[in-house]
N, C-alpha and C positions, 0 to 999 in steps of 0.2 A: 504494500500500500504506500503510495506517495505521501510525503510529509510536506506541509507548508510551513516555511520558516521565515521569520521577519527579515532576515538579512539575505536569504537566498531564494525566496519565493518557493515555488513547488519543486521539490527535489525528486528525481526518479529513484526507484528502489536500488539501482546499481551505482548511484553516485556516492563517491567517497569524498568527504571534506577533509582537506589537509590543513591541520592546525599546527603551526610551527611555533615552538617555544624556545628557539635558540637564544633569543634576546632576554629571556626570563629564566627558565630553568637551566638552560645551557650556560648562561652568563654567571649563574650562581656557583659553577664549578670552581674549585680551588685554582687560582691563577688565571681564570678566563675573564678578566675585566676588560670592558670596552669604554672608551670615552664617547661623548655625544656624537661627534662627527663619524666615528667608526660605526656606531649603532645606526645612524642614518644611512651610511653607505651600505651596511649589511641589510637594512630594511628594504632599500631599493632593490638590492640583488634578490632578496627573497620574493618580492613582488614580481620581478621579471621571471623568476623561476616558476611562478604560477601558484604559490600557496594561497589558500582561501582565508585563513584566520592567522593573524600575527599577534602572539602574546608579547607585547612590547616591554613589559616589566611589571614591577610590584610598586606602585606609586607611593605607598605609605612608608616604604623601607628607608628612603632617604630623599633629601631634596634633589639629589642627582638623578635618582630613579624617576621621581615625578617629572623632572624637566625632560628626561629622555622620552617618556611615554607621551607627554604633551607635545613635544617636538615632532615625534613620529605621527601623532594624530593630526597635527597641523600640516605635515608633509602630504598626508593622504586626505586632505580636506575636501577635494573634489572627486577623487576616484582612488581606488586602491582596495586592499584587503580589508576585512573586518579587523579593526584595531582593538585589541583586548588588554584590559588591565586587571591584574590579580588583586584580590582582597580577602582578608579574613572576614569574620562575621560582624565585627564591631561597626557601628554606624560611621565612626571616623574613617575607617578603612574604606568603606563603600563610597562615602562621599568624596574622598580623595581620588579614588579610582574614577568615579563619575566625572570629576573635574578634569582629570588628565586626558580621558578619551573623548571628551565632549566635542572637540573640533573635527573629528574624523567623519568622513562621509558615511561610514558604517562603523558602528562601535558596539563593544560588548563589555560587560562587567562579569568577571569570573570569580565567584566567591566559593570558599571551601571551609569545611570543618572536619576534624577527625571523627571517625565513627567506630573504630575498632575498640574492643574492651580495653586493650593495653593503652592505647593513646588517650582514651577518655579518662582512665583512672590515673595515669602517670603524668601525662602532659597537660591535659585540660583540667583535671580534677573536677569533673562534672558528671552528674548522673545522666543516663540515657535520655530521660525526659527533658532535661535541660538542653541537651544537644539538639533534640528534636525541635524544641522551641527556637533555637538559634537558626536552624535550617529555614524555618518559616519566616522569621523576622528578617533575616539577611536577604533572602530572595525577594521578599515583599518590598523592602527598601530599594534594592537594586532595580526592580521593575519600575519604580517611580522615576528612574533616570534614563532608562533605555529599554526597548522592547526585546533586546537580545541579551539574555542572562544565562550564564552557564553556572551550574552548581556541581561541585565535586565532593565525593566522600573520601577524604584523605585516609589512606590505609584501607581502602575499600575491599581489597581481596582478603583481608584478615578480619573483616567485620562479620558479625553473626548474621546469617541470611535473613531472618525475620526482621531484625532491626534495620538492615540495609534497605529492604523493601519498604519499610515504614518511612525511612528518611527520603528515599527517592519519591515516594508518593507525596510526601509533604512538600518537597521541592517543586514538583510538577503542579500541585494545587496552588502554590504561591506564585507561580508564573514562570518557572525556569523553562527555557526552550531547548537547552542542551543539558544532558545528564552525563557526567563523567565518572567512571568507576576506575580509579587509578590503582595500579599495583605499585604503590609508593616505595616499597622497600625491595622490589624485585623478588618477591617470595613465591609467586604463583607459577604453576605449570600450565601449559596450553589447555589441558583438560579442565583446569579450574576456571579459566576464562570462558570456555564454552558453557560450563555449568552456570556461572554467575550471570552471563548475559542472557542465556535462555531463561533463567529464573526470573530476571527482571522483566523481560518481555511478556512472560506468561502470567506473572503474579501481580504486577503493578498496574492499576488502572491508569490509563492515559499514556502508558509507555510507548504506544504505537503512534502517538501524536508529537513526540519529541525526538530529537536526535540523540542517540546513545553514542558515547565517546569512550575511547580507550587510551590510557596514558600509562606506559610501562617502563619501569627501570630495569637496568641490565645486570643486577648484582649476580645473577646466576647465568648470565649470558643468554637469556631467553626473551629479551624484550621484543625482538622482531617476531619470533615464533608466537609469543603471546598476543601480539598485535594482530597477526594474521588469523589466529584462532578467534579473537574477538570479532573481527570482521565477518568471519564465516558464521558467527552466532548472532549477527544482527547489528553490530556497531557500524555506524556510518560516519563517524569522525575519528581520525587518527591524530594523536598528539605525538609529535616527534621533533627531533633536532637534526640539523646538518652535522654530519660526521659522528652522530650519536653522542654529542657532548652533553654533560649534565652532572648532577650530584653523584658523588661516589663513582660507580662504574658507568654512569651515563644513562641516557634515554634510548628508546628505539630510534635507530638511524633512519632518517627520512629517505635517504637514497636507497637503502636496502629494502625498506617497505615498498616504496614506489616501484622499484625494478622487479621485486618479487611479484607484485600485482600485475605488472606488465608482462613479465616473462611467463607467468603461470596463469594467464587469463583463462586457460582451459579449466583450471580448478577453482579459481576465484574470479568470476566474471563481473568485474567492476570497472568504473571509469573515474578518472580524476583529471585535474587541470594542470598537472606538472609538465613543464617543458623539459623533458629528460636531457636534451642536448646541453642544457645549462647547468647540469648537476656538478660536473667537475669544476667548472669555473667558480661556482658558488662555494664548493668545498675548499678550493684553494684560497679564495678570498678570506674565508673564515680562519683558515690555518695561518694566513699571514697576519690578520688582525689580532688573533689571540696569542700567536707565537707557538701554537701546538700543531705539529705535523701529524697527519694520520700515519699509522704504522704501514709499512710497505705491503703487507698482505691483507690490508683492509679491503673488504668486499666493495666493488664498484669504483671506489676512488683511490685506493692504494696503488702505488706505482707498479706493483707486481700483479695487479688484478687481471691484466691481459697478457702477462709475460709467460713464455713457455721455454723451459730449459731442457726438459727431458727430450731425448732424441725421438722417442715414440710419439710424444705429443707434438713436437715440431713437425715430424713427418705428416701426421694427421692434419695439422692446421694448414700446412702448405698445400695439401690435396683438397681440403674443404674445411674452412674455419669452423663450421658448425660441429665438427667432430669433438672439439674441446672448448668451444666458446658458445655459451647458451644465449648470449646477447652480443651485439657488435660494440666495439669500443666507441665508435662514432655516436651510438645511440645515447651515450651518457656524457659526450663531450671530448673524448680523447681524439687526438689527431694523429694521422700517420706521417705527417710532415716531419722531415729530419732537418737538413740544412736549410736555413730560411733567409737570413739577412747577413750583411757584411758591412765593413767600414765605409764602403762607397754608396751604401743605400741612403736615399734621401728621405726628407720628412714626409712627403706624400706616400712613399712606399711603406714607411714605418706606420703611418696612420692606417693605411689599408690593411697592413699585417695585423695590427691590433684589432681592427674591426672584424677580420676573419677569425681571430681568436676569441671574439665575444666581448671585447673591451670598447666601451663608449666613454671617453674621458674629455674633459674640457681643455681649452687651449693652453692654459697655464700648466696643468698636469702633463699635457702632451709635450710641452716644451721641456719641462724638467725631466720627463722620462726619456725623451729623445736625446737630451744632453748626456744622461747616464748611459744610454744605449751606445752613443758614439764613443764614449770613453771605454765602455766594455769591448766594443768591436776593435778598438785600437790595441787592446791587450790580449784578445782571444783570436785564435786562428779561425774558429768556427763558432757561430752564434746559433743556438738552438731555440726552439719554442720555449723550452723550460727556462732558459736564461732570460728571455724577454718577459715571461710571466713573473719570474722572481723579482726583476727590477721594477716592473710596472706596478705589481701589487705593493711592493715596498714603497714606491713613490706615492701611490694613492692613499694608503692608510697612515702615512707619516705627516700628511699635510697640516695637521693641527696639533702636533706634539709641542709641549711646552719646552722640552729640552731637545736640542739638535746638535749633532756632531758636525763641526765645521772644519776641523783640522786635526791631523794626527801624525806624529813623527816618532818612530821607534828605532833605537840603536841597540843592536844585540849581536852576539857571536860568541865563539869560544874564547875563554879567558877574558870575557868582557861582562861587566855588570849591566844587565839589560835595563835600559831607561826609556821612558816614554814621556812625550810632551803632547798635550792635548788641549784643544780649544772647543768649548761648548758655547752654544747660544741658549741662555736660560731666560725665558720670557722676554726675549729680544735683547738681552744684555750678554756681552761676551765674558766668559769665565775661563781662565787658563789654569792648567794643572800640570805639574811635573813630578814624576816619581820613579823609583827603581823597583825591581821585583825579582822573583826567582826565575822568571822567564819573560818573554815578550808579552804574553797575554796577561800575566800577573802584574807586570809593570804598567800595562795599559789600564787595567782595572783600578790599580792604585792611583794612577793619574786622574782617572775619572772621579774617584772619591775625593781627591784633592781639589778638583775644580768644582765639584758639587757635593759638599760634605753630607754624608748619610751613613747610617749604621744598619747594614743588612747582612744576611748570611747567604753565601753563594751555594745553592743546593745542587745545581746541575750545570755542567758545561759540556756541550756535545757538538761535534762537527761532522757534517756529511757533505758529499759532493753533489751539486745540482745535476751535473752531467759528467762525462768521462774526460780523461786527459789531465795532464799536469797544469794546463791553463784553465781548468774548470773553475766555476764559481764555487766557493765554499758557502754553505748555509750553516750558520751557527745558532744554536739554541742555548739561552742562558735562563736559569731559574733562580729567582731571588726570593728570600723569605724575610718578612718583617712582622714581628708580633703575631706569628701564626698565620699571616696572610701570604699566600704564594702567588707569584706572577711569573709568566714566561715571556721572554722576548726573543725575536729572531732578527738576523741580519744576513745579507748576502753580498759577497764581493769576491773578486778573484784573489784578493789579498786576505788571507785568513785572519790576520790581526785586525784589519779594518772591519771585516765581517763581525768579528768578536766585539769590537767597540760598538758597532751599530746594534747588535743584539742586546748588549748591556744597556745602552741608552733607551732602546725600545722597552725593555723591562722596567727601567726607572720611570718612564712615562706612564706605564700601566700601574705602577705602584702609586703614583700620585693620584690616579683615578681611584684605586682601591682604598686609599686613605679616607676618601670622602664617603665611602659606603658604610652604613650602619646596619646591623642585623636586628630586625624587630623581634620581640618576644613571641613565643609560640602562640599565645592567645592574648587578645586585647579586649577587655570587657568595657562596656559603655560606662 
């Protein structure tokens, strides 16, 4: 039976709504902080990807979160996805979320409360009847500010069945248009999802008039499997994130869910609006913004996802790709292009190349990226697509950093104490630093601390090659920790020391954003 929804109109039975929570649940991951400009860039990329609902943040969490949600709502004031703000049950939360999403052409308030015995007893310290009252009051208030209200049963998969059904019924009666039953701690098995969603559809009055949603965490590595099981049991909204980022082990990966639905249409005959050819570009943009690369063997977007080393596999692929590839690399945005540009390539050719790779950037960003490309081409014999993607992504997401690396000189060698001299631009003011160290990288990081004093712990330093060859760009990842808060930064350059400095500065900028975030308490009562 078709469902009529305030934001989507009449929905066909086979239509799957893609709800992306990269900017909310994903950004809550340790180290995954984004500043406002990065969130706006990511929001636009998600809209181009074809997502239906964008959970832009948790407005009550901090002034920065409120500003981000409000800015995204303003960005999509005329057209765009449904812009969603998360809230707890307290009126202050709901009113703050309503204010943040108000400018959007289509808006949603997403309110939640814990319903499992453990969460109610330990976290909320409330009796079931009190929680039931909160469900009704929160949804009722949210409906006074928007027709599109989602209600979630936090820890829903560990909630007693009868009580879950009572809560869902109360939320529907109060006006919720989407009901989400999340596997908050990644505890469920696929058969649990089938049982729960079938139960809700069969037992709860009005369940056939709302959209049922599934939101699964990956603590047991079952988030995607559980999502697919929920869809087969009647869920018509999928809550997921790019690259599967999220709390602890992450969320269901958007790209894996979408490509599973596309590849196995014979088993799960559904439709969605995702432009799959943009998946890889969106994945790479997020990795650049957050400083977290996906692992090489990550499904769909990992660099080994379509690589074949076994002789038997190679022989089969050469004869017919479908022998070992169940989808084409091009269907998710991979390109077969190898050698692409050189030092004699002009600005027009560079712009055309970027357009072919899915990049649409402004003139100022183009000029900066082209300058870095020419510099790279002078130093490299061969410039690959991966090289261009690395430098363009780096240029795009660094545009609004408070700290910029402007100069670096390092002296090192055998029987020589490594020293580094560095110049940073901090909020437009030049800051110099000079320091020695146990090696070139250590000296560089010490010079950075000298130019911009701070006290952090270096938790990770990792180097990998963007492409092959001794002239390849190095991509460096740096993880910093301050007061229990983790941030990752990335930098790329043919000079590993310069790449290291870029990565450290990227991490510092993310740390400045992280310092502004505050964590709200588990429950806020009126």
